[in-house]
N, C-alpha and C positions, 0 to 999 in steps of 0.2 A: 576138412575131413567128408568124404561123400557120405549122403546121408543114409546108405545101403548097410555102411559098415558101422553106424551109430544107433547105441541104445534106443530102446524107445523113449524114457525118461528125457534123453539128452535131445532126440529129435521132434520131441513136444515143447522140451525148451526153447531149441531154437527158433521155432514156428512161432512159439510167441513174442520171443524178440524182435524176430525180423517183422509180426504183424505192429508191434507199436512203435518199430522206426518206420515203417509205412505210415500209421496212423498219424505220425509227427509231421508228416509231407502233406497230408490233406489241408486245405485252404477252405475253410467250411463258410458258408452263405451268411452275409449280414441277417436280421430279423427283417429288414426292409427288402433285400432281395427274395429273401425265402415267401415272403408274403407276395410280393411281386410274380413270383414263379408259380405260386400256388393259384395267385388268382388268375394268370394267365392259362394253367392245364385247365382250371375248371370251367372257364368261358370256351377252351378249345372243345371239352369234352359235350359243353352243352350244344354249342355249335353243331357237331358234327352228331349228335341224337337229334336234332331238330333236321339237320337235314337227310337223315336216313327215316323220320319220322315222315316226312314229306314227301322221299320217293314212296315209301311205302302207300301211303294214300293215293298219289298218282296212278302206281301200279295195278291196287285194288278197285281204282276209279275202271283203268282201262280194262283191267281186264273183265271189269262186272259188264262193259259194254259191251264188250267183245262176245262175252259167255252170254250174256241175258240180252 
């Protein structure tokens, strides 16, 4: 049945059934994988922040040297 011809309640019920069916297909990470992914993400953010900080310091020093 096409969604345009269905009643709003039927469309909502079909949507919920489809979501439940898709959620059954999801492969959730184990706790160990989740911890490893989280640590990798946090370390990547810290490294990126340090890189941007160092770039800022270098540019600030360089601009101060040129202007001052």
